[in-house]
N, C-alpha and C positions, 0 to 999 in steps of 0.2 A: 191336622197337618201331619203329613207322613215323614219318616226319616228321609226318604228318597227326595222329597221336595226340599227339605232343609239342606241336604247335601248338595242339591243342584244350585241353590242360592249361595251356599257357602263356596262352592267352586268359583263362581264369578267373583267373589270378594277376595278369595285367596289368590286367584289368578291376577287380579288387578293390583292388590295391595300387599301380597305376601302374607306370611303367617303372622308376623308381628303387627302389620298395619291393618289386618282385618278385624272387624269389631263384631262380637256376638249380637250386640244390640242392633247394629245395621242389618245383619243377616236375618235376625228375627223380624225386623221392621219389613224387610222385602217379602217375608213370608206371610205377613199379616198376623203375627203372633207376638206375645210377650217374650222377653229373654228367658225367663225361667222355664218356659215351655220347651226350650231346646234341651233342657236337662232330662226331660222325659225320655229322650232318645239317645243322648250322648252325655257321658259323665263330665266332659270338660271341653274346653276349646281344642285341647291337644288331641283328645279322642276324636272329635269331629274332623279335625284336619287330617289325622292319620287314616280315618275311614274313607274320607274323600280321596286322598292320595292313593290308597290302595285300589279303589275303583278306577281311578284314572290310569294307573299303571297297568291294571288288567285290560282295560279297553285299548290302551295303546298297543300292548303286546298282541292282542287279537287283530288290530288293524294291520300291524306289520307283518304278521303271519298271513293274513288275508291278501295283502298286496302281492306277495310272491305266488300264492296259490292262484290268484286271478291273472297272472302273467307267465304262466309256465310255457306258453308257446313262443315267447319272445326269445331272441338270442340272449345268452347269459349276460353279455356286456350291457345290452339295453335294459335288461331287468335291474341290474345293480345301479347303473347310472340313473335310470328312471326313479328308483327308490330314493336316491338322494334328492332328486328334483322334487319328487312328491312330498318329502319331509319339509323342504324349504317353503313350498307352496302351502302346506298345512299350517306351518308356523305363522304365516302371514294372515291366515283366515280363520284360525280356530283357537279360541281362548284355552281350551283344554290342552292343545299341543304346546302352546306357550307355557302354561303352567307346568306341564310334564318336563319340558326341557330345563326350565329354570330350577325346578326342585331337584332334578337329577344332578345338576351341576352345582347348585347353591342352596343346599337344604338349610333350614333354620338351624342356627348353632345349637340351640337347646334340644333339638330333636334329631341331631346328626345321626346318631347310631340307629335310631329307629327308621329313618329314611333310607339310609344306606343298606339296611337289612332288606329293604324292598328293591333297591337299585341293582345290587350285585346279582342276586338271582335272575333278574330280568336280562342283565348283560351276559350272564353265562348261558342262558337259554338262547339268546340271539346268536351267540358265538356258535353254539351247537347246531342251530337251524342253518346258519350260514355255511358252516363247514360241510354239512350234508349237501346243500345246494351246490356248492363249488366242486365237490367231489363227484357229483352226478353229472356235471357238464351241462350242455345245452342242446337243443334239437338239432342244430346244424352241424356242429363240430365235435360232439361227444365230450370226452373228458379232456379239457384243455387247460386246466389249472395245475401248475407244478406241485404245490404243496397246499392242499385245501385248508388245513387248520391255520397255518401261518397266513394265508391269503384272507381268511376270515377275520383274524385278529387285525391285520393291517386295514382291512375294510372298515372295521369298527373304529379304529383310530382315525381314519378319514372322516367317518360319520361324526365322531366327536368334534374334530376340528371344524367341520362345516357348521355343525350346530352352534358352537361357541361363537363363530364369526357371525352367524345369523342373529344371535342374541345381542351381541355387542356392536357389530358393525352394520347390520341390516342386510337385506336380501341382495342388493347390488354387489356388495363386497363378498358375500358368501358365494354368489355365482361366479365371480371372478376367480376366487380361489379354487372352486370346483373345476372350472375350465382348465386351470393351470395344473392341478394335481391329478386330475383323472387319467390323462395319457400316461403319466409316469407310473401310477398304480397298475393300470391295465397291462402295460408293457412289462412290468416287473413280474406280475403273477402268470404271464402267459409266454414269457420270452423263450423258454426252452422248447415248447411245443412248436412255435412258429419259427424258431431259429433266427430271431432278429439279431442283426450285428449290434455289437456294443457301440 
């Protein structure tokens, strides 16, 4: 049994039961091995969890970057709004995305520092990527964002709010909040360029 197979089984258990609720015995049973065999690859449950989480964070970062690379020909507003819709849909369909969001917001208390040491670099990288995207503009209108870095930070705040509503309130409530918040955000970051009246 490879470490990769053990991590795949562990991901399902951590996603469903959280860190505290997941059992190494159940993970081993799913893999068709005895619990002590896990220790040939991982020093502890904590080690297994953190390695699984690191893999998940890396994959999710790659997917987020790939989303924008695959939609460079879309208008900027459609790219950004589509990203939020994409994350909502992914949360409903993908255990890994659910695990990613829950751990980013609610890490195990005993591993808080270790988890946040993964979260903050990811958030910083997202902010930098978004700042560059917003500064470059879009195919139709060029540079339309007044303050790209501020707009990126505000966008990430919106992402956090939508993610939290998804986790706690479900997709319907999250979509309602997105529908209400999006026009306010977009008007705010593009107001000067288009000379919208207050």
